C-alpha positions as CSV (number, residue, x, y, z in Angstrom):
1,X,2.0,47.3,115.7
2,X,-1.2,49.2,115.4
3,X,-1.3,53.0,114.9
4,X,-3.9,54.5,117.2
5,X,-5.4,57.9,116.4
6,X,-8.0,59.9,118.2
7,X,-10.8,61.3,116.1
8,X,-14.5,61.2,115.4
9,X,-16.0,58.1,113.8
10,X,-17.3,58.3,110.2
11,X,-20.8,59.8,110.2
12,X,-23.6,57.3,110.1
13,X,-24.9,57.1,106.6
14,X,-21.8,58.7,105.0
15,X,-21.3,57.1,101.6
16,X,-19.8,57.5,98.1
17,X,-22.6,57.3,95.5
18,X,-21.7,57.3,91.8
19,X,-18.2,58.6,92.7
20,X,-19.5,61.6,94.7
21,X,-20.2,62.1,98.4
22,X,-23.7,61.2,99.5
23,X,-25.9,60.1,102.3
24,X,-27.1,56.5,102.4
25,X,-30.4,56.1,104.2
26,X,-31.2,52.5,105.2
27,X,-34.8,51.6,106.1
28,X,-35.6,48.3,107.9
29,X,-39.1,46.9,108.1
30,X,-40.6,45.4,111.2
31,X,-41.6,41.7,111.1
32,X,-45.3,42.7,110.7
33,X,-44.6,44.8,107.6
34,X,-44.2,43.7,104.0
35,X,-41.3,44.6,101.7
36,X,-43.6,46.1,99.0
37,X,-45.7,48.2,101.4
38,X,-42.7,49.6,103.2
39,X,-41.0,50.4,99.9
40,X,-44.0,52.2,98.5
41,X,-44.6,54.2,101.6
42,X,-40.9,55.2,101.8
43,X,-40.9,56.2,98.1
44,X,-44.1,58.2,98.6
45,X,-42.5,60.0,101.6
46,X,-39.4,60.8,99.5
47,X,-41.6,62.2,96.7
48,X,-43.3,64.4,99.3
49,X,-39.9,65.7,100.5
50,X,-38.6,66.6,97.0
51,X,-40.0,70.2,96.9
52,X,-38.0,71.1,100.0
53,X,-34.8,69.3,98.7
54,X,-34.3,71.0,95.4
55,X,-30.5,70.7,95.5
56,X,-30.6,67.0,96.6
57,X,-30.8,64.1,94.2
58,X,-32.8,61.3,95.6
59,X,-32.3,57.8,94.3
60,X,-34.3,54.9,95.8
61,X,-33.0,52.3,93.3
62,X,-29.5,51.7,94.7
63,X,-30.6,48.7,96.8
64,X,-34.3,48.0,96.5
65,X,-35.4,44.5,97.6
66,X,-38.9,45.3,96.4
67,X,-37.6,45.1,92.9
68,X,-36.8,41.4,93.2
69,X,-40.2,40.8,94.7
70,X,-41.9,42.6,91.9
71,X,-39.9,40.8,89.2
72,X,-40.7,37.5,90.7
73,X,-44.4,38.2,90.8
74,X,-44.3,39.4,87.2
75,X,-42.4,36.3,86.1
76,X,-44.9,34.1,87.9
77,X,-47.8,35.8,86.1
78,X,-46.3,35.7,82.7
79,X,-44.6,32.4,83.3
80,X,-42.2,32.9,80.4
81,X,-44.3,31.3,77.8
82,X,-45.0,28.4,80.1
83,X,-47.5,26.1,78.6
84,X,-48.3,22.5,78.2
85,X,-46.7,20.8,75.3
86,X,-48.4,18.3,73.1
87,X,-46.4,15.6,71.4
88,X,-48.1,13.6,68.5
89,X,-51.8,13.1,69.3
90,X,-54.0,13.6,72.4
91,X,-52.9,11.5,75.3
92,X,-55.0,8.6,76.6
93,X,-53.8,8.3,80.2
94,X,-55.3,11.6,81.4
95,X,-52.1,12.9,83.0
96,X,-50.0,16.0,82.6
97,X,-46.4,15.4,83.7
98,X,-45.1,18.4,85.6
99,X,-42.1,19.5,87.5
100,X,-41.5,20.6,91.1
101,X,-44.7,21.1,93.1
102,X,-45.4,24.7,94.0
103,X,-43.5,26.1,91.0
104,X,-45.2,28.8,89.0
105,X,-46.0,26.7,86.0
106,X,-47.5,24.0,88.2
107,X,-49.8,26.5,89.9
108,X,-50.9,28.0,86.5
109,X,-51.5,24.5,85.1
110,X,-53.7,23.6,88.0
111,X,-55.7,26.7,87.1
112,X,-55.8,25.8,83.5
113,X,-57.2,22.3,84.3
114,X,-60.0,23.9,86.2
115,X,-60.7,26.8,83.8
116,X,-60.7,24.5,80.7
117,X,-62.6,21.7,82.6
118,X,-59.9,19.2,81.6
119,X,-60.2,15.6,82.6
120,X,-56.5,15.4,83.5
121,X,-54.4,14.9,86.6
122,X,-51.3,17.0,87.1
123,X,-48.4,14.8,88.2
124,X,-45.6,16.6,90.1
125,X,-42.0,15.5,90.1
126,X,-38.9,17.4,88.9
127,X,-37.5,18.9,85.6
128,X,-35.3,15.9,85.1
129,X,-38.1,13.4,85.7
130,X,-40.4,15.4,83.3
131,X,-37.8,15.4,80.5
132,X,-37.1,11.6,81.1
133,X,-40.9,10.9,80.7
134,X,-40.9,13.0,77.6
135,X,-38.0,11.1,76.1
136,X,-39.5,7.8,76.9
137,X,-42.8,8.8,75.3
138,X,-41.1,10.0,72.1
139,X,-38.9,6.8,71.9
140,X,-42.0,4.7,72.4
141,X,-44.0,6.8,69.9
142,X,-46.6,7.5,72.6
143,X,-48.5,10.7,73.3
144,X,-47.7,12.8,76.4
145,X,-48.5,16.2,77.8
146,X,-45.8,17.9,79.9
147,X,-45.2,21.3,81.4
148,X,-42.4,23.0,79.5
149,X,-41.2,26.4,78.7
150,X,-39.2,28.4,76.1
151,X,-36.2,28.5,75.8
152,X,-35.5,24.9,76.6
153,X,-33.2,22.4,74.9
154,X,-36.0,19.9,74.5
155,X,-37.4,22.0,71.5
156,X,-34.1,21.4,69.7
157,X,-34.1,17.6,70.3
158,X,-37.8,16.8,69.5
159,X,-40.6,18.1,67.4
160,X,-42.9,19.6,70.1
161,X,-46.1,21.6,69.9
162,X,-47.7,24.0,72.3
163,X,-51.3,23.5,73.2
164,X,-53.7,26.3,72.6
165,X,-54.4,28.7,75.5
166,X,-57.3,30.9,74.3
167,X,-57.8,32.5,77.7
168,X,-54.2,33.4,77.9
169,X,-53.8,31.8,81.3
170,X,-50.0,31.3,80.8
171,X,-49.5,34.9,80.0
172,X,-47.5,36.6,77.2
173,X,-43.8,36.3,76.4
174,X,-41.5,37.8,79.0
175,X,-38.4,39.7,78.2
176,X,-35.0,40.4,79.8
177,X,-34.0,43.9,80.8
178,X,-30.4,45.2,80.7
179,X,-29.6,47.4,83.6
180,X,-26.5,49.6,84.0
181,X,-25.3,52.1,86.5
182,X,-25.6,55.8,85.9
183,X,-22.6,57.2,84.0
184,X,-21.6,53.9,82.4
185,X,-22.2,55.2,78.8
186,X,-19.7,58.0,79.4
187,X,-17.1,56.0,81.4
188,X,-17.1,52.8,79.2
189,X,-18.8,53.6,75.9
190,X,-17.6,50.3,74.2
191,X,-19.1,48.2,77.0
192,X,-22.3,50.3,77.0
193,X,-22.5,49.8,73.2
194,X,-22.2,46.0,73.5
195,X,-24.9,45.9,76.2
196,X,-27.2,48.0,74.0
197,X,-26.7,45.9,70.9
198,X,-26.8,42.5,72.6
199,X,-29.8,40.4,71.7
200,X,-30.3,36.8,70.7
201,X,-33.3,34.5,70.0
202,X,-34.7,31.5,71.7
203,X,-33.2,29.4,69.0
204,X,-29.7,30.8,69.8
205,X,-30.1,30.1,73.5
206,X,-31.5,26.6,72.9
207,X,-28.6,25.7,70.7
208,X,-26.2,26.5,73.5
209,X,-28.5,24.6,76.0
210,X,-28.6,21.6,73.7
211,X,-24.8,21.4,73.6
212,X,-24.6,21.6,77.4
213,X,-27.3,18.9,77.7
214,X,-25.1,16.7,75.4
215,X,-22.2,17.0,77.8
216,X,-20.3,20.1,76.7
217,X,-19.0,22.5,79.4
218,X,-20.9,25.8,79.4
219,X,-17.7,27.7,78.3
220,X,-17.2,25.3,75.4
221,X,-20.9,25.5,74.3
222,X,-20.6,29.3,74.4
223,X,-17.4,29.2,72.4
224,X,-19.0,26.9,69.8
225,X,-21.9,29.3,69.4
226,X,-19.6,32.3,69.0
227,X,-17.6,30.4,66.3
228,X,-20.7,29.6,64.4
229,X,-22.2,33.1,64.7
230,X,-19.4,35.5,63.9
231,X,-21.6,38.1,62.1
232,X,-23.9,38.4,65.1
233,X,-21.0,38.6,67.6
234,X,-19.3,41.3,65.4
235,X,-22.5,43.3,65.4
236,X,-22.6,43.2,69.2
237,X,-19.0,44.4,69.6
238,X,-19.4,47.0,66.8
239,X,-17.1,45.5,64.2
240,X,-19.5,45.0,61.4
């Protein structure tokens, strides 16, 4: 049986934000608008309203789709140390074995071929096909150029070298940001401490990736790494 009560509906926009009552304003763009333009205009309007809302805390980061767009664009530009990889000596077939067409590293490599006036053809395929071609070339002791990135398990399996990129077309090293909600440090200081101290190198990541590539389950690969690196794990959890 349902219990029917008469009353007013919850106010539109009524919300709980960081454990306190707040007002959630949702802005939807028209098909002709762009996420970035709408977001910037809304944020500019909120900034303009601040002087008249001194007792109101404005937070435009709770759900901000433009952040994902901006991060994707930044990752495309930097390409996470994407670069062509040279194995043994210069190749003789004039090909660069790539991955999926349209991916960021493929677009940058097309630019690199033009900017450096290279007499090479970029061959698209997939990540699996690229690493299979790399393995065959190494096994046959033949030269090959592929599009690869760090971290990747291939660097733990073979002795690979990055080609020089004097113009910096592939960008600089990217980094990972740790984000947490407001008040987490006070509410869960141990967890906040772990997030603050957590860091590991490409070599650490690639060792786990190598175990997974060799058939280990991700959980088992992570457990092996933890077992082999107790000092670093204890540093993360604050038990030095």
